[in-house]
C-alpha positions in Angstrom: -21.4 -32.3 5.9 -20.9 -30.5 9.7 -20.4 -26.7 9.9 -18.1 -28.2 12.9 -15.8 -29.8 10.3 -16.1 -26.6 7.7 -15.3 -23.1 7.1 -18.1 -22.3 5.4 -16.7 -19.3 3.8 -13.7 -21.2 2.7 -13.8 -22.4 -1.2 -11.7 -22.5 -4.3 -12.5 -19.6 -6.2 -10.9 -20.5 -9.2 -13.9 -23.5 -9.1 -16.8 -21.1 -9.1 -18.3 -20.8 -12.9 -18.5 -16.7 -14.4 -21.2 -14.8 -12.7 -21.1 -12.1 -14.3 -24.3 -12.0 -16.6 -26.6 -13.6 -13.3 -29.2 -12.5 -12.2 -29.6 -13.4 -8.3 -32.3 -13.0 -5.6 -32.2 -12.7 -2.2 -35.0 -13.4 0.0 -34.1 -12.6 3.6 -36.4 -13.2 7.0 -36.2 -9.8 9.2 -36.5 -12.2 12.5 -32.9 -12.6 14.3 -31.9 -9.7 12.2 -28.5 -9.3 13.6 -28.0 -12.4 12.2 -29.6 -13.0 9.1 -28.2 -9.2 8.0 -24.9 -10.9 8.7 -26.1 -13.2 6.3 -27.2 -11.4 2.8 -24.3 -8.6 3.3 -21.8 -11.7 3.1 -24.0 -13.3 0.2 -23.8 -10.2 -1.6 -20.5 -9.0 -1.3 -19.6 -12.7 -2.5 -22.0 -12.5 -5.7 -20.3 -9.2 -6.3 -16.3 -10.5 -5.5 -17.5 -13.2 -8.5 -18.9 -10.0 -10.6 -22.9 -10.2 -10.4 -23.4 -7.0 -10.7 -25.2 -4.6 -8.5 -28.5 -3.5 -10.5 -28.9 -7.6 -10.7 -28.5 -8.3 -7.3 -32.8 -8.2 -5.9 -33.5 -8.1 -2.4 -36.2 -8.7 -0.7 -37.7 -9.0 3.2 -40.2 -10.8 4.9 -41.4 -10.8 8.3 -39.8 -14.0 9.3 -38.2 -17.7 7.9 -41.9 -18.7 8.0 -42.8 -16.1 5.1 -39.3 -17.3 3.0 -40.8 -19.6 0.5 -43.8 -17.3 -0.2 -41.7 -13.9 -0.4 -39.7 -16.4 -2.9 -42.1 -17.9 -4.9 -43.8 -14.1 -5.7 -40.1 -13.6 -6.7 -39.9 -16.4 -8.8 -43.4 -15.6 -10.2 -42.8 -11.3 -10.7 -38.6 -12.1 -12.7 -36.2 -12.9 -14.8 -34.0 -14.4 -11.8 -31.1 -17.2 -12.3 -31.3 -17.8 -8.7 -32.1 -17.3 -5.9 -31.3 -17.3 -2.6 -33.5 -17.8 0.8 -31.8 -16.3 4.5 -33.2 -16.5 7.3 -32.2 -18.1 11.5 -34.7 -20.4 13.5 -33.2 -20.6 16.5 -34.8 -23.4 19.1 -36.6 -21.5 22.0 -38.4 -23.9 24.8 -41.4 -25.0 22.9 -42.0 -27.2 19.3 -42.4 -23.9 17.8 -38.8 -24.6 16.1 -39.1 -28.0 14.8 -42.7 -27.0 13.1 -40.7 -23.5 11.7 -37.4 -25.3 10.5 -40.0 -28.4 8.3 -42.1 -25.9 7.2 -39.3 -23.6 5.6 -36.8 -26.6 4.3 -40.1 -28.2 2.4 -41.6 -25.3 1.1 -37.9 -24.1 -0.4 -37.4 -27.7 -1.6 -40.5 -28.2 -3.5 -40.0 -24.3 -4.7 -37.0 -26.5 -6.1 -38.5 -29.1 -7.6 -41.2 -27.2 -9.4 -39.8 -24.0 -10.5 -37.7 -23.4 -12.8 -35.2 -21.7 -10.7 -32.2 -22.8 -8.2 -33.8 -21.8 -4.4 -30.7 -22.0 -1.8 -31.5 -22.9 1.4 -29.3 -19.9 3.3 -31.4 -20.8 6.7 -29.3 -21.3 9.6 -31.2 -23.5 12.5 -29.3 -23.6 15.2 -29.7 -24.8 18.9 -28.8 -21.7 20.5 -28.0 -18.1 19.6 -24.5 -18.4 19.5 -24.7 -21.1 17.4 -25.7 -19.0 14.7 -23.1 -16.6 15.0 -20.8 -19.2 14.8 -22.3 -19.4 11.2 -23.1 -15.6 10.8 -19.7 -14.4 10.4 -18.5 -15.7 13.3 -15.4 -19.3 14.2 -17.1 -21.2 11.7 -17.6 -18.7 8.9 -20.6 -17.4 7.0 -23.5 -19.0 5.7 -24.0 -16.6 3.3 -20.9 -16.6 1.8 -21.0 -20.8 1.0 -25.1 -19.9 0.2 -24.1 -17.0 -2.3 -21.3 -19.8 -4.2 -24.1 -22.7 -4.1 -26.3 -19.9 -6.2 -23.2 -19.3 -8.8 -22.9 -22.7 -9.3 -26.8 -23.7 -10.0 -27.5 -20.7 -11.6 -24.5 -22.0 -14.1 -25.6 -25.6 -14.0 -29.3 -24.5 -15.4 -27.6 -22.6 -17.9 -25.4 -24.6 -19.0 -27.8 -27.9 -19.2 -29.7 -25.7 -21.3 -27.4 -25.2 -24.0 
């Protein structure tokens, strides 16, 4: 659903599974740092709101969105996390670089989802303008970090419940 039709920060807290025993990783791209910092902080705040313990939130940084899949793979290979959130922001420029990066990142994250046992959440903004990114990083359309944290909780709980 287009974020123009939905506020990314709006959800029913009563519909969120218990997250008190979850361990969540967050991989944050440093490129467009002001945007990604806002997204990451919203994700952290949402996880804490839903009782994920602060010591069970693991944050790591990568240079840009292109490196998100590899940074996530490092976390998958070296930890016991219940879900990982990928936070990034790619803004359209004058060249086709935008298309290549967006496609590579989305395919990399999708492959991790299909080829590993840990849910990986796509918290990457792919916008035409900086204003669109700001609107989705705490602006008029809410914050994609909140939506990503909720998706992580739901997917981690789905995985745990299906293993019983």
